[in-house]
C-alpha positions in Angstrom: -5.8 0.8 14.3 -4.7 -2.4 13.3 -7.8 -2.9 11.2 -7.2 0.5 8.9 -3.5 -0.6 8.5 -4.0 -3.8 7.6 -6.8 -2.5 4.8 -4.4 0.0 3.6 -1.8 -3.0 3.2 -4.4 -5.2 1.4 -5.5 -2.1 -1.2 -2.1 -0.8 -1.9 -1.1 -4.6 -2.8 -4.5 -5.5 -4.9 -3.9 -1.7 -6.8 -0.2 -2.8 -7.2 -0.8 -6.0 -8.5 -3.5 -5.2 -11.2 -1.4 -2.5 -12.7 1.4 -4.2 -13.2 -0.3 -7.4 -14.9 -2.3 -5.0 -16.9 0.7 -3.1 -17.9 3.1 -5.4 -19.2 3.6 -3.8 -22.4 6.0 -0.6 -22.2 7.0 2.1 -24.4 8.5 5.7 -23.9 4.5 6.7 -22.7 2.6 4.2 -20.7 -0.7 4.1 -20.8 -1.9 2.8 -17.2 -5.3 0.5 -17.1 -6.7 -1.2 -13.9 -9.8 -4.0 -14.8 -9.7 -2.6 -18.9 -10.3 1.0 -17.7 -7.5 3.3 -18.6 -6.6 5.7 -15.6 -3.8 7.9 -17.3 -1.2 8.1 -19.6 2.5 8.1 -17.7 6.2 9.0 -19.0 8.6 7.2 -17.0 9.2 10.0 -14.4 5.5 9.7 -13.8 5.4 6.0 -13.3 8.6 6.4 -11.1 6.7 9.0 -8.8 3.3 7.2 -8.6 5.9 3.6 -7.6 7.5 6.1 -4.9 4.0 7.4 -3.5 2.8 3.6 -3.4 5.7 2.4 -1.6 5.1 5.3 1.0 1.6 4.5 1.5 2.3 0.7 1.9 5.0 2.0 4.6 2.2 3.9 6.2 -0.2 1.0 6.4 2.6 -1.2 7.5 3.4 1.2 10.6 -0.3 1.6 11.4 -1.0 -2.1 11.3 2.1 -2.5 13.6 1.3 0.0 16.2 -2.4 -1.2 16.6 -0.8 -4.9 17.1 1.5 -3.6 19.8 -1.0 -1.2 21.1 -2.9 -4.4 22.8 0.3 -5.3 25.2 0.3 -2.0 26.7 -3.5 -1.7 27.9 -2.9 -5.0 30.4 -2.6 -3.7 33.6 1.0 -5.2 35.2 0.5 -8.2 36.9 0.8 -7.9 40.8 4.0 -9.0 42.8 3.4 -11.2 45.7 
C-alpha cells in the first residue's frame, strides 16, 4: 500500500506541475494542455473543481502512503519480557 500511495502522490504532483507550467496564460475560457496536447476547454468553475479533485486524490495518496509506512510497525511481534 505504501508503494501505491507514493505512486499516486508522484502522478498527481507531476500532472499538476505539467498542467500549471503549460497553462500560464489565462482568460474566461481556459484551454488545458499537457505536453502540447489539448485536454479540455474549461471555465473558472471547472478549473476550481478539477483542482479540488486533484487535491482529494493527493490526500488519498498521502493517507495510503502513511498507512503503508505505519503498517510495518504493527507486524513485528512484541519483545519478550524477561
